[in-house]
N, C-alpha and C positions, 0 to 999 in steps of 0.2 A: 448560560442555561438553555437547554435544548427546547424547542418549540413544542407545544402540547396541542395537538390537533384532535383529541378526544371528542367525539360527537360531531366532527366535521366529515363532509363528503366532498371529494375533489373530482371534478371531471377531467378525463383526458381524452381530447378529441383527436381522432386520427383517421386517415382514409383506409380503405380496405386493403391497400398495399403500399409499400415504400416508406414506412415509418423506420428511422434510424433506431434500432432496437435498444441501444444503451441509453438514448434520450427518452425513451419510454420507461424502461426498467429501473434505472437508477432513481429518477424522481418518485416513481411508483413505490419503490421500497423505502424511500425516505418518509413518504406520507405514512406508509404502514408502520414504520418504526416510531413515528410521532404520535400513533394512536388513531390516525385518521382512516377513512375508508376511501380509496381510490376506485373510480368506476370507469371502464373503458367504453367510450361513446364513439360510434362511426356513423357513416351514411348508409350502411346495410348491415343486417344481422348476420350472425355466423361467427366467422373468425377473420382477423386481419393477419397479413403476412408482413412480419417486420423484415428489415434487411440489416446487413452488416456492410455498410457503405454501399457496394453494388451487388453483393452477394445475398441470396436468400438466407434468412436466418430462422427464427423460431415463429410459430403462429401463437395468436392469443384470442381467447373467447371475448366477444363483444358482449357488454352488458345491456346495452340499450342503444337505439338509433337516435340520431339528433332529432327526427320528428316525434320521438317518444318523451322527450325531456325538455326542460327549459332551465334557464340559469337559476331560477328559483329553487330548483332542487339541489343546488350545489353551494358550497362555501367559495369555491375558486375554481379556476380552470388552468390546466396545463396543455400547451400546444408542443409536443415533441416535433423535431425536425425530420431530417432525411429530404433529399431533393424532391422526390415524387409525392411524398405525403401532402405537404402544404399545396404543391402545385395541383393536386387532385381535389383537395378540399376547397380550394378557392373557385371551383367550378360548380360546387353544390351550393344552391341558393339557401337551403336550410342550414347547412353547416355554417355558412358565412352569418347568417341571422343569428345563430346560436352564439357565435363568438360576439357579435355586437351586443347581444343581451347582457353579457357580463359588464360591459363598459357602460351601458345604459342604466344598470341598476347598481353601479359602484362596487362590483365584486372584483378581487385581484385577479390577474391574468398573468401567467408565466409562459413565455415563448422562447425557444432555443433553435439556433442554427438557421434553417431556411423557413421556420414557422412564421416570421414575419410577412411572408407572402400572403398568408390568410388574413393577418391583421390589415394589410394594406387593402385587400379586397373589401373588408368590412369597413374601410374608411375610418380606422381608429388610430393611425400613426401621426396624423396632422397635428403639429404643435408639440410633439412629443420627442424626448431625447431617448434613444435606444441603440442597442447593438444587434448584430446577427452574423451570420456567415458573411465573410467580406464581399462576396459576389452581389450581395443585396444592397450595397452601399448605395448605388444610384437610384434603385427602386425605392428605397427608404426616403431619399431626398426628394425624388419626384412626386412622392405621396405627401410631402410636406413635412416629413420627420427630419430630425437631426441625427444622423449616423455617427457613432463613435466606436473607436477600437478599444473596448475595455471588456474585462473578464465578465462582469455582471453590471447592469445598469438598472436602477429603480427609478421610475418616473411616475410621480404622482400628480395627475391633473385633476382637479375637482375631487370628487370622492372615490376615484378609481387609481389603483396602482398597478402599474405594468413592469414586469421583471423580465429583462431579456439577456441572453448570453449568446456567445459566438458559436459554440459547438461542443463536442464531447469533452475536450480538455478543460472546459469551464464548469463541468457538472457539479463538483462539489459546492463551489460557490452559488451556483444557480439553485441547486435544491435547498441549501440552507437559507438563502434569501427568500425564495418562495415560500418556504415553511414559515418563515417569520411573518410574511404578509398574510398567509392564510390564518395564522394564529390570532391576529389582531381583531 
């Protein structure tokens, strides 16, 4: 049975540039298809510039900035990847605090590809089992997490559920697993 997200609002936190487009658009469409409302959150207003690996892709309008919202406004959080996206997000104090709020309030978080860099900055991987793009393996381990090479990993610690995947090839499983967590 498909997950029903009617009445839910899911935050997608991205930097102004460098988000891997398919890692934004595929889960976004999955949330909409399940009846949920996705909202694009960034560190500045206007538009974000997505990428297709290293090439510029489409732009997307920002719904709100991280300093205008809190985790209380959302059912869950999606952190798309791309190399530059999480690298930029982890340098923004409010973006990192916004991510941490989801863990502090027990709301599900789904992160794909390089997005665990932002989780590491928020000090939320310690004691958790997760996956990511393989180049983050050492970063995850150094932050106290257990890195595994699997399509999708769900790790529930306390009231919080973290869903992680390695990259675009894992998007169907990532989206399906995230929707299930958001629907609970």
